[in-house]
Residue, then its C-alpha position, 0 to 999 in steps of 0.5 A: m499500499s502506498f500512502v500519499t499526502n497531497g500528491c507526495d508519498i511519505p518519503c517525499k513528504l519527509q524530505q520536504d519537512a527536512a528541507m523546511t527544517t534546514q531552511s528555518l534553522e539557517a534563517e533563524a541563525k542568520a537573524l540571530n547573528d545580525r542581532l548579536e553583532s551589535l551587543d556586548l558579551a553580557g548582552r549576547l548571552a542574555l539574549v540567548a538565555g531569553l530565547e525559547g529552548r534550552a541553552v547549554f555552554t560547553t566549557s573546556l576551562g580555557i581562558e575564553d571559556q572562563v570569560i563566558t562562564a564568569a559572564i553567565g555566573t555574574n549575571r545569573l543567566d539561565i544557561e546550563v554549563a557543562t564540561l567533558k571529563t575525558g579522563r586524560l585532562f591536566n590536573e590543573t584543568v580538573a582543579l579549575i572546575e571546582e574553583t570556578e564553581e565556587a567563584y561563581d556559585i554555579l554548577i558545571k555538569r560533567y560528562f564522561p566517556e563510557k567505560a565500554d567505549i574506552e575499553d573497546y578503544v584500548a583493545q583496538y588501538g592501545m591506551n596511547g594509540f592516538y600517536e600512531s595514526v590520524e585514524a586512531r587519534h580521531a577515534c580517541c576524540g570520538v569516544r572521549k569527547l564527541k559521544p559525551l558531547a552528544r549527550a550534553l547536547e541532547g534536547v538543546s536548542y542553542w549551543i554556546t561555545g568559546l570559538r574565536r576567529g583568531q584561534s586558527g585559520n579554520r575559525a577565521t570566519t566564525p560567525y556569532a550564530e550558525a546553524d549546526l544542521d547535523r545536530g539540529l541546533i544553533k551554535i552561538n559564538p559570543l566571543a567570535d570577534w574578541d582577540i586574545e589581547t582583549i581576552h587577557a585584559h578582560v580576565a585581568a580587569e574581572a579577576i577571572p580564575v584561569n588555568p595556570l598552564h596558560g602562563r606556562g606557554y599553553p594558550s590552548i589546552g586539551c587532553e594532557p597527552c595531546t597538548r604541549a606548550i607552543k614555541p615563540g611565533e607559533p599560532e595559538r593552537a599549534g600545541r594541539w595534536w602537535w605530532e600531526n602535520d595538518e595545520k587545520r587539525e581539529c578534534g571534530l567538536h567544531v569542525a567536521e574532521a573526525t567522523s563517527s565512522i572511525i569510532p569503534n563500536a561500543s556495547s553502550a553507545a551514547 
């Protein structure tokens, strides 16, 4: 039996609905991008907090993220704050989570990788197999970051990030708001137009707690085995996955470099 609705069968109708959803998400993102441009950081975050739907800020506890967390906490905004506890973070990063919660009287919700996913990864690649191939590194990011992120963003309408245009060439055109069609939400980048000098000045003026590793040559901080201090003249993210040659390397959270097809199958998939 064939079901037809207004001259279009069900698969056709589903395709039309998907196209309409994509168009509406992109239109909303464009309109929101225009509204955010003229606002300061507090105004941008307050605008998002007032929109219908859940807003979540995912923090890696880096200096940009600390600026956003401070604004959310200081202004008591209705924005959830979450972080990915990958199991391989620097001790300084882990300690900063509780310090930040105490400083701004907020809860930072932790998301962890699944034990079965880690066991499957280790069985296939070894604990530190990410040094051996790009595929293995992507797979590690997949189980420790991408899958926990997917849980953090379930049911979320607006995902707030600390992306800035000056962080890397990949991020040079970062908008204030963009449609994330894969996740079906709008990504908000309230610091898109902030340079690193502005970030440091703001942190100093507001006495915002930051990771002490920043003072030791780590402008961008991820998992401990995958992050080194940068050398003079190197770009901000040169210390991330430093053994790889691709200057545009990412983990897949914000740039679709790592794909789910290289993540080992797990018995407890998120």
